[in-house]
C-alpha positions as CSV (number, residue, x, y, z in Angstrom):
1,X,112.7,256.0,-66.2
2,X,113.5,252.5,-64.8
3,X,113.6,249.9,-67.6
4,X,113.0,246.2,-66.8
5,X,112.5,243.4,-69.3
6,X,110.4,240.5,-68.0
7,X,111.2,238.1,-70.8
8,X,113.8,236.2,-68.7
9,X,112.0,236.2,-65.4
10,X,111.3,232.4,-65.7
11,X,109.0,231.2,-62.9
12,X,109.5,234.3,-60.7
13,X,106.5,236.5,-60.0
14,X,106.3,240.0,-61.5
15,X,106.7,241.5,-58.1
16,X,109.7,239.4,-57.2
17,X,111.4,240.0,-60.5
18,X,110.8,243.8,-60.4
19,X,112.1,244.0,-56.9
20,X,115.3,242.1,-57.7
21,X,115.8,244.1,-60.9
22,X,115.7,247.5,-59.1
23,X,117.9,246.1,-56.3
24,X,120.6,245.1,-58.8
25,X,120.4,248.5,-60.5
26,X,121.0,250.1,-57.1
27,X,123.9,247.8,-56.2
28,X,125.6,248.4,-59.6
29,X,125.3,252.2,-59.1
30,X,122.9,252.7,-62.1
31,X,120.5,254.3,-59.6
32,X,122.3,256.8,-57.4
33,X,121.8,257.7,-53.8
34,X,118.8,260.0,-53.1
35,X,117.7,259.7,-56.8
36,X,113.9,260.0,-57.1
37,X,112.1,257.0,-58.6
38,X,109.0,257.2,-60.9
39,X,105.7,257.2,-59.2
40,X,103.9,253.9,-58.8
41,X,101.4,254.8,-61.5
42,X,104.0,256.1,-63.9
43,X,106.2,253.0,-63.6
44,X,103.2,250.6,-63.9
45,X,102.2,252.2,-67.2
46,X,105.8,252.2,-68.5
47,X,106.3,248.5,-67.7
48,X,102.8,247.3,-68.4
49,X,102.2,245.9,-65.0
50,X,99.6,246.7,-62.3
51,X,100.0,249.5,-59.8
52,X,99.8,247.0,-57.0
53,X,102.8,245.1,-58.4
54,X,104.9,248.3,-58.3
55,X,103.6,249.2,-54.9
56,X,104.5,245.8,-53.4
57,X,108.0,245.9,-55.0
58,X,108.6,249.4,-53.6
59,X,107.4,248.4,-50.1
60,X,109.7,245.4,-50.1
61,X,112.7,247.5,-51.1
62,X,111.9,249.9,-48.3
63,X,111.8,247.1,-45.8
64,X,115.2,245.9,-47.1
65,X,116.6,249.3,-46.8
66,X,117.2,250.0,-50.5
67,X,114.6,252.7,-50.8
68,X,113.1,255.3,-48.5
69,X,109.9,257.4,-49.0
70,X,109.1,261.0,-48.3
71,X,105.5,261.9,-47.8
72,X,103.9,263.7,-50.8
73,X,107.3,263.7,-52.6
74,X,107.8,260.1,-53.6
75,X,110.3,257.2,-53.4
76,X,114.1,257.7,-53.2
77,X,117.2,255.5,-53.4
78,X,118.9,255.0,-50.0
79,X,122.6,255.9,-49.5
80,X,124.3,252.5,-49.3
81,X,127.9,251.5,-48.8
82,X,129.5,250.5,-52.0
83,X,129.5,246.8,-52.7
84,X,133.1,245.5,-52.6
85,X,133.8,243.3,-55.5
86,X,135.7,240.1,-55.1
87,X,138.9,240.1,-57.1
88,X,138.6,238.0,-60.3
89,X,134.9,237.4,-59.8
90,X,132.5,238.1,-62.6
91,X,129.4,240.1,-62.0
92,X,126.5,237.7,-62.9
93,X,123.2,239.0,-63.9
94,X,121.3,235.9,-62.9
95,X,121.0,235.0,-59.2
96,X,121.8,231.4,-60.0
97,X,123.6,230.0,-63.1
98,X,124.1,226.4,-63.9
99,X,127.7,225.3,-64.6
100,X,128.2,224.7,-68.2
101,X,129.1,221.2,-69.0
102,X,132.1,220.8,-71.3
103,X,131.5,218.4,-74.1
104,X,134.6,216.4,-75.2
105,X,135.1,214.5,-78.4
106,X,136.2,211.6,-76.3
107,X,136.0,211.6,-72.5
108,X,137.9,208.8,-70.7
109,X,137.0,210.1,-67.2
110,X,133.3,209.3,-67.6
111,X,131.9,206.1,-66.0
112,X,128.9,206.4,-68.3
113,X,127.6,203.4,-70.1
114,X,126.6,203.6,-73.8
115,X,123.0,204.9,-73.8
116,X,122.4,203.4,-77.2
117,X,122.6,200.0,-75.6
118,X,120.0,200.5,-73.0
119,X,117.0,198.2,-73.6
120,X,114.4,201.0,-73.9
121,X,111.7,199.0,-75.5
122,X,112.0,196.1,-73.1
123,X,112.1,198.4,-70.1
124,X,109.1,200.4,-71.3
125,X,107.1,197.2,-71.9
126,X,107.9,196.0,-68.4
127,X,106.9,199.3,-66.9
128,X,103.6,199.3,-68.7
129,X,102.9,195.8,-67.5
130,X,103.6,196.9,-63.9
131,X,101.4,200.0,-64.2
132,X,98.6,198.0,-65.8
133,X,98.6,195.4,-63.1
134,X,96.6,197.7,-60.7
135,X,98.6,196.3,-57.8
136,X,97.7,198.4,-54.8
137,X,101.3,197.8,-53.4
138,X,102.5,200.3,-56.0
139,X,100.9,203.1,-53.9
140,X,101.8,201.8,-50.5
141,X,104.6,203.1,-48.3
142,X,107.4,200.5,-48.3
143,X,109.9,199.9,-45.6
144,X,113.6,201.0,-45.3
145,X,115.0,198.0,-47.2
146,X,113.0,198.2,-50.4
147,X,110.1,196.2,-51.8
148,X,110.2,192.4,-51.2
149,X,110.0,191.3,-54.9
150,X,113.1,193.4,-55.7
151,X,115.0,192.1,-52.7
152,X,114.0,188.5,-53.8
153,X,115.2,189.2,-57.4
154,X,118.5,190.6,-56.2
155,X,119.1,187.6,-53.9
156,X,118.4,185.2,-56.7
157,X,120.6,187.1,-59.1
158,X,123.6,187.1,-56.7
159,X,123.1,183.3,-56.2
160,X,123.1,182.7,-60.0
161,X,125.8,185.2,-61.2
162,X,128.0,185.7,-58.1
163,X,127.6,182.4,-56.2
164,X,126.4,184.2,-53.1
165,X,124.0,182.6,-50.6
166,X,122.0,185.6,-49.6
167,X,118.6,185.8,-47.8
168,X,116.3,188.6,-49.2
169,X,116.1,190.0,-45.7
170,X,119.8,190.9,-45.9
171,X,119.3,193.1,-49.0
172,X,118.9,196.8,-48.6
173,X,117.9,198.9,-51.7
174,X,119.1,202.5,-51.9
175,X,119.1,205.5,-54.2
176,X,122.6,205.0,-55.6
177,X,126.0,205.1,-53.9
178,X,125.4,208.4,-52.0
179,X,122.4,207.1,-50.2
180,X,123.9,203.7,-49.4
181,X,127.1,205.1,-47.9
182,X,125.2,207.7,-45.9
183,X,123.1,204.8,-44.3
184,X,126.3,202.8,-43.7
185,X,128.0,205.7,-41.9
186,X,125.0,206.0,-39.6
187,X,124.7,202.2,-39.1
188,X,128.4,201.6,-38.4
189,X,128.7,204.7,-36.2
190,X,130.6,207.9,-37.0
191,X,133.2,207.1,-34.4
192,X,134.6,204.4,-36.7
193,X,137.9,204.7,-38.6
194,X,137.5,203.4,-42.1
195,X,140.5,202.4,-44.2
196,X,140.2,203.2,-47.9
197,X,142.5,202.1,-50.8
198,X,145.2,204.5,-52.0
199,X,145.0,205.1,-54.9
200,X,141.2,204.7,-55.0
201,X,137.8,205.9,-56.0
202,X,137.8,209.3,-54.2
203,X,134.0,209.7,-54.2
204,X,133.8,207.0,-51.5
205,X,136.3,209.0,-49.3
206,X,134.3,212.2,-49.9
207,X,130.9,210.5,-49.1
208,X,132.2,209.0,-45.9
209,X,134.0,212.1,-44.6
210,X,130.9,214.2,-45.5
211,X,128.9,211.9,-43.2
212,X,131.4,212.5,-40.3
213,X,133.4,209.3,-40.6
214,X,137.2,209.4,-40.2
215,X,138.8,207.9,-43.3
216,X,142.4,206.6,-43.5
217,X,144.1,206.1,-46.9
218,X,146.1,202.8,-47.0
219,X,148.7,202.1,-49.6
220,X,148.5,199.2,-51.9
221,X,151.2,196.6,-52.4
222,X,151.2,194.1,-55.3
223,X,148.2,192.2,-53.9
224,X,145.9,194.8,-52.6
225,X,145.5,196.8,-49.4
226,X,148.8,196.6,-47.4
227,X,148.0,194.5,-44.3
228,X,150.8,196.0,-42.2
229,X,149.7,199.5,-42.9
230,X,146.1,198.5,-42.2
231,X,147.0,197.1,-38.8
232,X,149.0,200.2,-37.9
233,X,146.2,202.5,-39.0
234,X,143.9,201.7,-36.1
235,X,141.0,201.3,-38.6
236,X,138.2,198.9,-37.7
237,X,136.5,199.0,-41.1
238,X,138.3,198.4,-44.4
239,X,136.7,199.4,-47.8
240,X,138.1,197.3,-50.6
241,X,137.3,196.3,-54.2
242,X,138.9,192.8,-54.5
243,X,137.4,191.6,-57.8
244,X,138.7,194.6,-59.8
245,X,140.3,197.5,-58.1
246,X,139.8,201.0,-59.5
247,X,141.9,202.5,-60.9
248,X,144.8,200.0,-61.0
249,X,142.8,197.1,-62.3
250,X,144.4,194.9,-59.6
251,X,142.7,191.6,-58.7
252,X,143.1,190.6,-55.0
253,X,144.6,187.0,-54.8
254,X,143.3,184.3,-52.5
255,X,146.0,184.7,-49.8
256,X,145.3,188.4,-49.4
257,X,141.6,187.8,-49.2
258,X,142.2,185.2,-46.4
259,X,144.4,187.7,-44.6
260,X,141.8,190.4,-44.8
261,X,139.0,188.1,-43.5
262,X,141.3,187.0,-40.6
263,X,142.0,190.7,-39.8
264,X,138.2,191.3,-39.7
265,X,137.7,188.3,-37.3
266,X,140.3,189.5,-34.8
267,X,140.2,192.3,-32.3
268,X,138.1,193.1,-29.3
269,X,135.7,195.3,-31.2
270,X,133.8,194.1,-34.2
271,X,135.5,194.8,-37.4
272,X,133.9,195.0,-40.9
273,X,134.9,194.8,-44.5
274,X,132.9,196.9,-47.0
275,X,133.3,195.0,-50.3
276,X,132.7,197.2,-53.3
277,X,132.0,194.8,-56.2
278,X,132.7,197.6,-58.8
279,X,131.9,196.5,-62.4
280,X,132.5,192.8,-61.5
281,X,129.9,191.8,-64.1
282,X,132.4,192.7,-66.9
283,X,135.1,190.0,-66.6
284,X,136.0,189.0,-70.1
285,X,138.1,185.9,-69.5
286,X,137.2,183.0,-67.2
287,X,134.5,182.8,-64.6
288,X,133.7,185.7,-62.3
289,X,135.9,185.7,-59.2
290,X,134.2,184.7,-55.9
291,X,133.2,187.6,-53.6
292,X,134.6,188.1,-50.1
293,X,131.0,187.9,-48.9
294,X,130.7,184.4,-50.1
295,X,133.9,183.4,-48.2
296,X,132.9,185.1,-45.0
297,X,131.9,182.9,-42.1
298,X,132.0,185.4,-39.3
299,X,129.4,188.0,-40.5
300,X,132.1,190.6,-41.2
301,X,131.5,191.5,-44.8
302,X,129.1,194.2,-46.1
303,X,128.6,193.8,-49.9
304,X,127.8,196.9,-52.0
305,X,126.9,197.1,-55.7
306,X,124.8,199.3,-58.0
307,X,123.1,199.1,-61.4
308,X,125.0,202.1,-62.7
309,X,127.4,200.1,-64.8
310,X,125.0,197.5,-66.1
311,X,122.1,199.8,-66.9
312,X,122.9,203.5,-66.6
313,X,124.5,206.0,-64.1
314,X,121.2,207.9,-64.1
315,X,119.5,204.7,-62.9
316,X,119.7,205.7,-59.3
317,X,119.3,202.2,-57.7
318,X,122.0,200.5,-55.7
319,X,121.9,197.8,-53.0
320,X,124.0,196.3,-50.2
321,X,123.9,192.9,-48.5
322,X,124.3,193.1,-44.8
323,X,125.4,190.4,-42.4
324,X,122.4,188.7,-40.8
325,X,122.7,190.4,-37.4
326,X,123.5,193.8,-38.9
327,X,120.4,193.5,-41.2
328,X,118.2,192.9,-38.1
329,X,119.8,196.0,-36.5
330,X,119.2,198.0,-39.6
331,X,115.5,197.2,-39.8
332,X,115.0,198.2,-36.2
333,X,117.1,201.4,-36.3
334,X,115.7,202.6,-39.7
335,X,112.1,201.3,-39.2
336,X,110.7,204.9,-39.4
337,X,112.3,205.4,-42.8
338,X,111.0,204.5,-46.3
339,X,113.2,203.3,-49.1
340,X,114.0,206.4,-51.2
341,X,113.6,204.6,-54.5
342,X,110.2,204.9,-56.2
343,X,108.1,201.8,-55.8
344,X,107.2,201.9,-59.5
345,X,110.9,201.6,-60.5
346,X,111.5,198.9,-57.9
347,X,108.6,196.7,-59.1
348,X,109.7,197.2,-62.7
349,X,113.3,196.3,-62.0
350,X,112.1,193.2,-60.0
351,X,110.1,192.0,-63.1
352,X,113.0,192.9,-65.4
353,X,115.3,190.7,-63.4
354,X,112.8,187.9,-62.8
355,X,111.9,187.5,-66.4
356,X,115.6,187.0,-67.4
357,X,115.7,190.2,-69.4
358,X,118.4,191.7,-67.0
359,X,120.7,188.6,-67.4
360,X,120.3,188.7,-71.2
361,X,121.1,192.4,-71.1
362,X,124.3,191.9,-69.2
363,X,125.4,189.2,-71.6
364,X,124.8,191.6,-74.5
365,X,126.7,194.4,-72.8
366,X,129.6,192.1,-71.9
367,X,130.0,191.1,-75.5
368,X,129.7,194.8,-76.6
369,X,132.3,196.0,-74.1
370,X,134.7,193.2,-75.0
371,X,134.4,194.2,-78.6
372,X,134.8,197.9,-77.8
373,X,137.8,197.3,-75.6
374,X,139.5,195.0,-78.2
375,X,138.9,197.6,-81.0
376,X,140.3,200.4,-78.9
377,X,143.4,198.5,-77.8
378,X,144.0,197.3,-81.4
379,X,143.8,200.9,-82.7
380,X,146.3,202.0,-80.0
381,X,148.7,199.2,-80.7
382,X,148.7,200.0,-84.4
383,X,149.4,203.7,-83.7
384,X,152.5,205.6,-82.7
385,X,151.0,205.9,-79.2
386,X,152.5,202.5,-78.2
387,X,155.9,203.8,-79.3
388,X,155.8,205.7,-76.1
389,X,153.3,203.7,-73.9
390,X,152.6,200.2,-72.7
391,X,149.0,198.9,-72.2
392,X,148.2,197.1,-69.0
393,X,144.8,195.5,-68.5
394,X,143.4,192.7,-66.4
395,X,140.7,191.3,-68.8
396,X,138.1,192.8,-66.6
397,X,136.1,196.0,-65.9
398,X,135.6,199.0,-68.1
399,X,139.0,200.5,-67.9
400,X,142.7,199.7,-68.5
401,X,146.0,201.5,-67.9
402,X,148.3,203.2,-70.4
403,X,151.8,203.8,-69.0
404,X,154.3,206.2,-70.6
405,X,157.6,204.2,-70.8
406,X,159.6,207.0,-72.5
407,X,161.2,209.0,-69.7
408,X,161.4,212.1,-71.8
409,X,157.6,212.3,-72.2
410,X,155.7,214.3,-69.5
411,X,152.3,212.6,-68.9
412,X,150.8,215.7,-67.2
413,X,151.7,217.8,-70.3
414,X,150.2,215.1,-72.6
415,X,146.9,215.2,-70.6
416,X,146.8,219.0,-70.8
417,X,147.5,219.1,-74.6
418,X,144.9,216.4,-75.3
419,X,142.3,218.2,-73.3
420,X,143.0,221.8,-74.5
421,X,143.9,221.1,-78.2
422,X,142.3,217.8,-79.1
423,X,139.1,217.7,-77.0
424,X,140.2,214.3,-75.5
425,X,140.0,214.0,-71.8
426,X,142.4,211.4,-70.4
427,X,142.8,211.2,-66.6
428,X,146.1,210.4,-64.9
429,X,146.4,207.6,-62.3
430,X,148.0,210.2,-60.0
431,X,144.6,211.9,-59.8
432,X,143.3,209.1,-57.7
433,X,146.1,209.2,-55.0
434,X,145.9,210.7,-51.5
435,X,149.1,212.6,-50.7
436,X,152.4,211.9,-52.4
437,X,152.4,209.9,-55.7
438,X,155.0,207.1,-56.1
439,X,157.3,207.8,-59.0
440,X,156.4,204.5,-60.7
441,X,152.7,205.7,-61.0
442,X,153.2,209.3,-62.1
443,X,153.3,208.6,-65.9
444,X,150.2,206.4,-66.1
445,X,146.8,207.2,-67.7
446,X,143.5,205.6,-66.8
447,X,141.5,204.7,-69.9
448,X,137.9,204.5,-68.8
449,X,136.3,203.5,-72.1
450,X,132.7,202.6,-71.1
451,X,131.2,205.7,-72.7
452,X,133.3,206.0,-75.8
453,X,131.6,205.6,-79.2
454,X,133.0,202.9,-81.5
455,X,132.8,205.2,-84.5
456,X,135.0,207.7,-82.8
457,X,137.9,205.3,-81.9
458,X,140.0,205.9,-85.0
459,X,139.8,209.7,-84.8
460,X,140.4,209.7,-81.0
461,X,143.5,207.6,-81.4
462,X,144.7,209.8,-84.3
463,X,144.4,212.8,-82.0
464,X,146.3,211.1,-79.3
465,X,149.0,210.1,-81.8
466,X,149.4,213.7,-82.9
467,X,150.0,214.9,-79.4
468,X,152.5,212.1,-78.5
469,X,154.5,212.8,-81.7
470,X,154.4,216.5,-81.1
471,X,155.9,216.2,-77.6
């Protein structure tokens, strides 16, 4: 008798689950070729399901070729070719299985912000106020750029905090980085060659190439993207993060910024710079550096930023500021589209920013991350880790570099030991290179500390110390 447990069928119908269960038993060889199956009534009584459920499952399996029927004799298993197993592959009972997420004691690869610092009560109060307003615009279709109040709030914020003179009509709101770069690829044209920093944030490269754009990794010199290599690449778009490069932490000096802007203004075909203002809000010493967009007089700079660092990575709202003419082109070309971000979230964020709550939140987070960084660096400096490593940080952003200065220590082995034995995930700078890695960068770690808990710092550093001493 066929035995099937329906406890784990989830949202599948009884018929679908029964059909899949019998099919898997046939594929595994538990039901043999030409073996006679129970009658519809006998199986329905045994499993506690209706006769029609069994009948429909049998009929579907006949259509698929797993069963055949003989009049007045019943249903039989078809003679199938054996299923060839893939070497090394596990036989999975479930048709789909989510990848298990590995939880580390400390994960320095994560760009997550500290969830305990999210202003839940203020956000909830603002959301209730928006919902209680009864504003009919909440239910209206909005255009491709986002709702006007949010674009206004972003423009005012950029003026106040980044010194940028931006018209709300230049702002385009999107559902995070993925959505923004997909729109940019379509807007710029997929025949473009886009230069990306090497080393760099590989997600940008993946997003652009996935959208059919040719990307060219360009090496960095001591000041940013190498201008000679950029000229030789034939690229007509350059993607840079001048305020705080990831992962090196490099800040692009004024002269290189001027060279880059002159490069964009030259050439027969229009050139553009995509300025990724990655975690620029978290500069701990001095005033925020000016953006390339604020220095651009030729309409060549596209400014991109998100709320992932200041609020949360799950807060899928980002935005870009387009040059005036490109913004007009965008509105015409994407006029049939709606902004993919919920109007409820957009109006709530607009009020959150307009009330001053967002600015206050950034100031609190800046103080918190400064304290977190200082405490982590102090713990490292007081440990044996700095007997082997030097700390290099630029007083900005949510990461710094830890460089192994003892030639006898293998950084790759250190990373492996920390991950496998100490549950500490510490990425290497070499992970962010395209192609060959220069020898000077091979023994450097990227300490991305934004999601680390303060109360775990001492234990995390103790685990790191154990591994360094052991090797």
